[in-house]
Steps between C-alpha positions, in 0.01 A plus 500: 500500500394632161778577253549871445439638152440878483265451204271275708469721808143592600461877538309669783120502466496872591446672164738796536776273638445252216516776239818651647664156529406418138645829370813461716564145378405550133724808473799308636502728803504832316137605573275505809800482732368755750183595683456877521878542494583219745708216350329163457616144451325181397494232768434141393427274797362153562143511628476327838159350424494474120857379450504724188749772419328837546605856413439834661640852461659658807663832579854445620779667691865403517733397777843453346462237228170373644147603413242581768125457458227596745206268580265793552185398310407868522479480879242219501461301824632180337827420325507483120484148355842533336655560841337190651633297208854638544506391862433141388704510178776765517661408167372751245578655162529875452500729199641849545486693176659272238676271747350177636659302784429239767483630856428390853247691708563577868273694735695775675532505877343797682847657535578462128157635408554807721833563324361484143149643562602867445645405159181315408293807595722706268420252222125492574367738767151339534658207689497723811120539480454132423684410821297752702172362364555136599563317826736250336868569467559531126787268405794598285655223290857488371549341156860380469644355180597135509 
C-alpha cells in the first residue's frame, strides 16, 4: 500500500471537483466547504486499480460523531469509482473544514440507510430524484474516525 501524504494525493479529474478540492485544501478548510449550501468534506481514498491516493469532494450528513456520504453519482446507473475503491480499501482520510483525520468506511445496511435517509435528504434534497432515476440502490457510507 502506498504511504499516505496529503500533499501527494491525486485530485479528481472532474474540473469543478478538482477546483473545489484545491480551494478547500489550500485554504486550510476555510473556503469551498459547501456545495450550494450543503456541507462538503474531502475524501482521500486508495484507488483500487491505481494503488494511488485519490481525492474527491462529497456532500456529507452526520450520524452522531460519524460522517455519512452518498454514492449517488447523480443517479447514474453505475456506482462512482470512489465507492468501488472504498469497498476494497475502507481505510481513508477525511478533511472536514480545518480538521483532518483517518477513518474507516462502512456501507450501511438497508435498515441503517432507511433510518438516516430522511436526514440526508434534508442535507441535499436532489438525492431523492437521483434514487428515483436509477435502478441501483444508492449506497450510503459511514465514515468513522479511527
